[in-house]
C-alpha positions as protocol buffer text, in pm:
chain_id: "A"
residue {
  index: 1
  type: MET
  ca { x: 11867 y: 7463 z: 4633 }
}
residue {
  index: 2
  type: CYS
  ca { x: 11892 y: 7547 z: 4315 }
}
residue {
  index: 3
  type: LEU
  ca { x: 11617 y: 7350 z: 4000 }
}
residue {
  index: 4
  type: ARG
  ca { x: 11904 y: 7132 z: 3910 }
}
residue {
  index: 5
  type: GLN
  ca { x: 11915 y: 6952 z: 4250 }
}
residue {
  index: 6
  type: SER
  ca { x: 11568 y: 6927 z: 4296 }
}
residue {
  index: 7
  type: VAL
  ca { x: 11464 y: 6732 z: 3975 }
}
residue {
  index: 8
  type: ALA
  ca { x: 11539 y: 6365 z: 3872 }
}
residue {
  index: 9
  type: PHE
  ca { x: 11479 y: 6145 z: 3606 }
}
residue {
  index: 10
  type: VAL
  ca { x: 11256 y: 5847 z: 3618 }
}
residue {
  index: 11
  type: GLY
  ca { x: 11244 y: 5532 z: 3446 }
}
residue {
  index: 12
  type: ALA
  ca { x: 11398 y: 5172 z: 3434 }
}
residue {
  index: 13
  type: GLU
  ca { x: 11748 y: 5053 z: 3397 }
}
residue {
  index: 14
  type: ASN
  ca { x: 11924 y: 4768 z: 3316 }
}
residue {
  index: 15
  type: GLU
  ca { x: 12275 y: 4643 z: 3278 }
}
residue {
  index: 16
  type: ARG
  ca { x: 12356 y: 4869 z: 2948 }
}
residue {
  index: 17
  type: ARG
  ca { x: 12122 y: 5186 z: 2997 }
}
residue {
  index: 18
  type: PHE
  ca { x: 11871 y: 5390 z: 3183 }
}
residue {
  index: 19
  type: ASN
  ca { x: 11548 y: 5409 z: 3023 }
}
residue {
  index: 20
  type: ARG
  ca { x: 11365 y: 5748 z: 3087 }
}
residue {
  index: 21
  type: TYR
  ca { x: 11011 y: 5763 z: 3140 }
}
residue {
  index: 22
  type: GLY
  ca { x: 10942 y: 6073 z: 3331 }
}
residue {
  index: 23
  type: MET
  ca { x: 11068 y: 6354 z: 3511 }
}
residue {
  index: 24
  type: ALA
  ca { x: 11022 y: 6369 z: 3898 }
}
residue {
  index: 25
  type: LEU
  ca { x: 11073 y: 6671 z: 4191 }
}
residue {
  index: 26
  type: ILE
  ca { x: 11298 y: 6574 z: 4504 }
}
residue {
  index: 27
  type: GLY
  ca { x: 11143 y: 6703 z: 4818 }
}
residue {
  index: 28
  type: LEU
  ca { x: 11179 y: 6724 z: 5169 }
}
residue {
  index: 29
  type: VAL
  ca { x: 10839 y: 6596 z: 5403 }
}
residue {
  index: 30
  type: THR
  ca { x: 10805 y: 6494 z: 5747 }
}
residue {
  index: 31
  type: TYR
  ca { x: 10559 y: 6194 z: 5754 }
}
residue {
  index: 32
  type: GLY
  ca { x: 10619 y: 5871 z: 5949 }
}
residue {
  index: 33
  type: ASP
  ca { x: 10914 y: 5753 z: 5788 }
}
residue {
  index: 34
  type: TYR
  ca { x: 10934 y: 5983 z: 5484 }
}
residue {
  index: 35
  type: GLY
  ca { x: 11206 y: 6250 z: 5469 }
}
residue {
  index: 36
  type: ILE
  ca { x: 11279 y: 6288 z: 5132 }
}
residue {
  index: 37
  type: VAL
  ca { x: 11040 y: 6200 z: 4849 }
}
residue {
  index: 38
  type: ILE
  ca { x: 11017 y: 6200 z: 4487 }
}
residue {
  index: 39
  type: VAL
  ca { x: 10672 y: 6365 z: 4319 }
}
residue {
  index: 40
  type: THR
  ca { x: 10608 y: 6243 z: 3984 }
}
residue {
  index: 41
  type: ALA
  ca { x: 10304 y: 6149 z: 3743 }
}
residue {
  index: 42
  type: HIS
  ca { x: 10133 y: 5834 z: 3878 }
}
residue {
  index: 43
  type: GLN
  ca { x: 10090 y: 5765 z: 3534 }
}
residue {
  index: 44
  type: VAL
  ca { x: 10469 y: 5741 z: 3461 }
}
residue {
  index: 45
  type: ILE
  ca { x: 10511 y: 5510 z: 3778 }
}
residue {
  index: 46
  type: GLU
  ca { x: 10229 y: 5263 z: 3579 }
}
residue {
  index: 47
  type: ASP
  ca { x: 10426 y: 5265 z: 3250 }
}
residue {
  index: 48
  type: ILE
  ca { x: 10773 y: 5154 z: 3387 }
}
residue {
  index: 49
  type: PRO
  ca { x: 10802 y: 4770 z: 3379 }
}
residue {
  index: 50
  type: GLY
  ca { x: 10880 y: 4542 z: 3655 }
}
residue {
  index: 51
  type: GLU
  ca { x: 10865 y: 4592 z: 4012 }
}
residue {
  index: 52
  type: THR
  ca { x: 11100 y: 4868 z: 4076 }
}
residue {
  index: 53
  type: ILE
  ca { x: 11160 y: 5246 z: 3949 }
}
residue {
  index: 54
  type: SER
  ca { x: 11507 y: 5410 z: 3885 }
}
residue {
  index: 55
  type: VAL
  ca { x: 11525 y: 5757 z: 3975 }
}
residue {
  index: 56
  type: ARG
  ca { x: 11828 y: 5947 z: 3880 }
}
residue {
  index: 57
  type: PRO
  ca { x: 11917 y: 6292 z: 3943 }
}
residue {
  index: 58
  type: ASN
  ca { x: 12148 y: 6530 z: 3839 }
}
residue {
  index: 59
  type: ARG
  ca { x: 12405 y: 6651 z: 4028 }
}
residue {
  index: 60
  type: LYS
  ca { x: 12571 y: 7051 z: 4016 }
}
residue {
  index: 61
  type: ASP
  ca { x: 12916 y: 6911 z: 3890 }
}
residue {
  index: 62
  type: GLY
  ca { x: 12732 y: 6713 z: 3584 }
}
residue {
  index: 63
  type: SER
  ca { x: 12754 y: 6359 z: 3704 }
}
residue {
  index: 64
  type: SER
  ca { x: 12458 y: 6164 z: 3792 }
}
residue {
  index: 65
  type: ASP
  ca { x: 12363 y: 5838 z: 3959 }
}
residue {
  index: 66
  type: THR
  ca { x: 12109 y: 5621 z: 3988 }
}
residue {
  index: 67
  type: ARG
  ca { x: 11888 y: 5454 z: 4312 }
}
residue {
  index: 68
  type: LYS
  ca { x: 11618 y: 5190 z: 4309 }
}
residue {
  index: 69
  type: VAL
  ca { x: 11253 y: 5268 z: 4461 }
}
residue {
  index: 70
  type: VAL
  ca { x: 11015 y: 4919 z: 4509 }
}
residue {
  index: 71
  type: LYS
  ca { x: 10688 y: 5025 z: 4317 }
}
residue {
  index: 72
  type: ILE
  ca { x: 10495 y: 4878 z: 4595 }
}
residue {
  index: 73
  type: SER
  ca { x: 10645 y: 5209 z: 4835 }
}
residue {
  index: 74
  type: VAL
  ca { x: 10461 y: 5449 z: 4600 }
}
residue {
  index: 75
  type: ILE
  ca { x: 10177 y: 5655 z: 4750 }
}
residue {
  index: 76
  type: THR
  ca { x: 9884 y: 5783 z: 4519 }
}
residue {
  index: 77
  type: PHE
  ca { x: 9557 y: 5959 z: 4582 }
}
residue {
  index: 78
  type: LYS
  ca { x: 9233 y: 5768 z: 4544 }
}
residue {
  index: 79
  type: ASP
  ca { x: 9079 y: 6011 z: 4376 }
}
residue {
  index: 80
  type: LEU
  ca { x: 9245 y: 5879 z: 4015 }
}
residue {
  index: 81
  type: ALA
  ca { x: 9150 y: 6238 z: 3880 }
}
residue {
  index: 82
  type: ILE
  ca { x: 9470 y: 6323 z: 4073 }
}
residue {
  index: 83
  type: ASP
  ca { x: 9776 y: 6186 z: 3880 }
}
residue {
  index: 84
  type: LEU
  ca { x: 10025 y: 6232 z: 4173 }
}
residue {
  index: 85
  type: CYS
  ca { x: 10215 y: 6029 z: 4373 }
}
residue {
  index: 86
  type: PHE
  ca { x: 10504 y: 5999 z: 4618 }
}
residue {
  index: 87
  type: ALA
  ca { x: 10757 y: 5771 z: 4705 }
}
residue {
  index: 88
  type: GLY
  ca { x: 11062 y: 5744 z: 4948 }
}
residue {
  index: 89
  type: TYR
  ca { x: 11401 y: 5841 z: 4831 }
}
residue {
  index: 90
  type: HIS
  ca { x: 11676 y: 5717 z: 5067 }
}
């Protein structure tokens, strides 16, 4: 998998544009119902307004598409010093 396929922008989207707040890595895990997940800084998710985050990966051909993830599904660490979180990406 090339690097361009394994990173994505994370932000908020409205009718007119995508507002980027940070970056995320796309990975594969085997845990419960999870398969493909995004990994990003917890502070990035907290900064995004609303109940959903938008994830926009770039494709090899230069195109992109945006998918919504509900914030409540984000998994964080109990130790707040670990600024990472995971979210299912379908």
